C-alpha positions in Angstrom: 184.4 91.3 57.1 186.8 89.1 59.0 184.5 89.3 62.0 181.5 88.3 59.9 183.4 85.3 58.5 184.6 84.4 62.0 181.1 84.5 63.4 179.8 82.4 60.5 182.4 79.7 61.2 181.6 79.6 64.9 177.8 79.4 64.2 178.4 76.5 61.7 180.5 74.6 64.2 177.8 75.0 66.8 175.1 73.7 64.5 177.3 70.7 63.5 178.0 70.0 67.2 174.3 70.2 68.1 173.4 67.9 65.2 176.0 65.4 66.3 174.4 65.2 69.8 171.1 64.1 68.2 172.7 60.9 66.8 172.7 57.9 69.1 173.8 54.3 68.7 171.0 52.1 70.0 168.5 52.9 72.8 169.1 55.8 75.1 168.3 53.6 78.1 168.7 49.8 78.2 168.4 49.4 82.0 170.3 46.9 84.0 172.0 44.1 82.0 170.5 40.7 81.8 167.0 41.6 82.9 164.0 39.9 81.2 160.7 40.9 79.7 158.0 39.4 77.6 157.0 41.2 74.4 153.3 41.4 75.2 150.8 40.6 77.9 149.0 37.8 76.0 149.7 35.5 73.2 148.0 32.7 71.3 150.3 29.7 70.3 149.7 26.5 68.3 150.3 23.2 70.0 152.5 21.0 67.9 154.9 18.2 68.5 154.4 18.1 72.3 155.6 21.7 72.9 154.9 25.3 72.6 157.3 28.2 72.5 156.9 31.8 73.8 159.4 34.6 72.8 161.2 36.5 75.5 163.9 39.2 75.6 166.7 40.5 77.8 168.3 43.9 78.2 171.8 43.0 77.0 173.6 40.5 74.8 176.8 39.8 76.6 177.5 36.4 78.0 175.4 33.3 78.5 172.3 33.6 80.7 169.9 31.0 82.3 166.9 32.1 84.3 164.2 29.8 85.8 160.6 31.0 85.2 157.3 29.9 86.7 154.3 28.3 85.0 150.8 28.7 86.6 147.3 27.8 85.5 143.8 27.9 87.1 142.5 24.8 85.4 142.6 21.5 87.3 145.7 19.3 86.4 147.0 21.9 84.0 150.4 22.2 85.7 150.7 18.4 85.6 150.3 18.4 81.8 152.0 21.7 80.8 155.6 21.9 82.2 158.5 24.2 81.5 161.3 22.3 79.7 163.8 24.1 81.9 165.2 27.6 82.5 165.0 30.1 79.7 168.5 30.3 78.1 170.3 33.0 76.2 173.6 32.4 74.4 176.3 35.1 74.2 175.2 37.7 71.6 171.5 36.8 71.9 168.9 39.4 73.0 165.9 37.2 72.3 165.2 33.6 73.2 162.1 31.3 73.6 160.5 29.8 76.7 159.8 26.2 75.9 156.7 24.5 77.4 156.2 20.8 77.0 152.8 19.2 77.3 151.6 15.6 77.8 148.3 13.9 77.6 145.8 16.7 77.6 142.7 14.4 77.5 142.6 14.7 81.3 142.1 18.5 81.0 139.0 20.5 80.5 139.9 23.1 77.8 138.6 26.6 78.1 136.8 26.2 74.8 135.8 23.8 72.0 135.9 25.4 68.7 134.1 23.9 65.7 134.0 25.3 62.2 132.3 23.8 59.2 134.3 22.6 56.2 131.9 21.3 53.6 130.1 18.4 55.3 132.9 17.9 57.7 134.0 20.0 60.7 137.3 21.2 62.0 137.6 20.9 65.8 140.1 22.5 68.2 140.8 22.9 71.9 142.2 25.8 73.8 144.2 25.7 77.1 145.1 28.9 79.1 148.4 29.1 81.0 150.6 31.8 82.5 154.4 32.3 82.4 156.0 34.5 85.1 159.5 36.1 85.3 160.9 36.3 88.9 160.8 39.8 90.4 164.6 40.0 90.7 165.0 39.3 87.0 162.3 41.5 85.4 163.4 44.4 83.3 162.5 48.1 83.7 159.5 47.5 81.4 158.0 45.3 84.2 156.4 43.0 81.6 156.8 40.0 83.9 153.7 37.9 83.2 152.3 36.7 79.9 148.9 34.9 79.5 149.3 32.1 76.9 146.4 30.5 75.1 147.7 27.2 73.7 145.4 25.8 71.1 145.4 22.9 68.7 143.5 21.4 65.7 142.4 17.9 66.6 143.2 14.9 64.4 140.4 12.2 64.3 140.6 8.5 63.7 137.8 6.2 62.5 136.1 4.1 65.2 133.7 2.2 62.8 129.9 2.3 62.9 127.7 3.0 65.8 124.0 3.4 66.6 122.4 6.8 66.7 118.9 6.7 68.1 117.1 9.7 66.6 113.6 8.4 67.1 112.8 11.4 69.3 115.3 13.6 67.4 115.8 15.2 64.0 115.6 12.0 61.9 112.8 10.1 63.6 114.6 6.7 63.3 117.5 4.6 64.4 120.6 5.1 62.2 123.8 3.2 61.8 126.4 5.9 61.3 130.2 6.4 61.3 131.9 7.8 64.4 135.4 9.2 64.9 137.4 10.0 68.0 140.1 12.6 68.4 143.6 11.5 69.1 144.6 12.4 72.7 141.2 14.0 73.6 137.7 12.9 74.6 136.1 14.5 71.6 133.9 12.6 69.2 132.6 13.3 65.8 129.5 11.9 64.2 130.2 11.8 60.5 127.4 13.5 58.5 124.6 11.4 60.1 121.7 13.4 58.6 123.2 14.4 55.3 123.8 18.0 56.2 127.1 18.0 58.0 129.1 16.3 60.8 128.8 17.4 64.4 131.2 17.0 67.4 131.0 16.9 71.1 133.4 16.7 74.0 133.2 14.6 77.3 134.8 16.6 80.1 137.4 15.0 82.4 134.7 14.0 84.9 133.5 11.5 82.4 129.9 12.6 82.5 129.7 16.3 81.5 129.2 17.2 77.8 130.3 20.2 75.8 128.2 20.6 72.6 128.4 23.9 70.8 125.6 24.9 68.4 126.2 23.2 65.1 124.6 22.8 61.7 123.6 19.1 61.4 121.2 19.0 58.4 119.8 20.9 55.5 116.0 21.2 55.2 114.6 21.1 51.7 112.6 24.3 52.3 114.2 26.2 55.1 117.9 25.5 54.5 120.4 24.8 57.3 119.2 23.2 60.5 121.2 24.1 63.6 121.2 22.0 66.7 121.2 24.5 69.6 121.3 24.7 73.4 122.4 21.1 73.9 122.8 19.5 77.3 123.3 15.9 78.0 124.6 12.9 80.0 127.0 10.0 79.6 126.0 6.8 81.3 127.5 3.4 80.6 129.1 4.6 77.4 125.8 5.9 76.1 125.6 9.6 75.3 122.2 11.3 75.5 122.0 14.7 73.8 119.0 16.8 74.9 118.6 19.3 72.1 117.0 22.6 73.0 115.9 23.3 69.5 116.4 22.5 65.8 116.6 26.0 64.4 116.1 27.1 60.8 115.7 30.6 59.3 111.9 30.5 59.7 112.0 29.4 63.4 112.3 26.2 65.3 111.2 22.6 64.9 111.2 22.2 68.6 113.4 20.2 71.0 114.5 16.6 70.6 116.8 13.8 71.9 119.7 12.1 70.1 121.2 9.0 71.8 124.6 7.7 70.7 126.4 4.5 71.7 130.1 5.2 72.1 132.5 2.6 70.6 
């Protein structure tokens, strides 16, 4: 009986000891101290107040740390507009910090996209700019997440620029109109304010001053066929006059054909 009790006690102690080995405080492996890593390979951030922030982590929390990173981009002049505020800094006790990227006048840049979404008879317009942030090889953590692709995007704010002439003789309306025009703050993007009664439309002039970006947009409402979408638009800018060559005015039943819209910029 004593032997049975003794063996039971020994077995119980062994189980308790094994159970204790399964309990850990924190990660089993944290790697070398003060190595850096991004949380993901890509991230979309909103542009606001002249800067964007990107989260970053380190493998320890002891002591202050300051590490310079690198910013790259493939777009022309991007690295002249987007600049790192300085090295990424961690205070004692911090495992997470933010990389701060300042940006200046982005009107000299060609964004990767011009997004336009309808809001009643108005449109919301935004731009997107891709950049990359890179951790130096000597400072990257065991996870090896050293580079992050950042898509910085904004929602443009427009200001009134008065009235202007829209020559739609060979376009949708068939006449010359006097319509309201707006320009985005800090970008070469213009908005024609509800010229045909079916919604505003926007276009961008690229940094070369002559190339247009005009996404497909609803511009009017036909009494029989509903929404009219202006599609496959190309164009030119000469002496402050924008010529939009519209590939087709599309409705649910088909197309009304091609046309031309000519706009005098303010």
